Every structure is written in C-alpha cells, then in structure tokens.
N, C-alpha and C positions, 0 to 999 in steps of 0.2 A: 504493499499499500504506500502511496506517495502523498506528500503533502503539497497542496496547491497553493501557490504564493500569489500575491498581487502581480509579480513580474510575469509569471506564467499566464495570468489572466490577460494582461496587456498584450503579450505576444500572440495569444489566440484571437484577440480583437484585430490586431494588425494583419494576421493571416487571413482572417475572414474578409477584411477590407480589400486585401489584395486579390482574393479570389473572386469577389464580387466584381471588381474593376476588370479582371481578366475575363470573367464570364460575359459581362457587358460588351467588352471589346470583341469576343468570338461572335456574340450574337449579332453585333453591327456588321461585322465582316461576312458572316452567312447571309444576312439580309441583303448586303450589297451584291453578293454573288448570284443570289436568286433574282434580284432586280435586273442585274446585267443579263443573265440568260433569258429572262422575260423580254427584255428590250430586243435582244439579238433575234429571238424568235419572231417577234412582231415585225421587225425589219425584213427578215427573210421571207415571211409570209406576204408582206407587201410587195416585195421585189417579184415573188413567184406569181402571185395573182394579178399584179399590176393595179391594185386598188388605188 
C-alpha cells in the first residue's frame, strides 16, 4: 500500500490536462481529415458529373 501525497495528486492533474489537450488535438486532426476527404469527394463528383 502506498501513501498518496499532494505532489502525486498534482502530477495526476497535470497528466490529465496533458491527455485532454492531446485528445482534443487528435479529434481536431481527425475532423480535418474527414472534412478533407469530404471536400475531395465532392470536387471529384462535380468533375465527373459536370454539375
């Protein structure tokens, strides 16, 4: 059994903030890729059908 100190708690909070920032960055990057594929698909469809 270990003793949890205030210093350990502070490190856990910093790690949680770091993970949250990284997750937000990954979500934004994934959204950008999805948007890019959508736009590319629309451009190709427009070129193919000549709309």
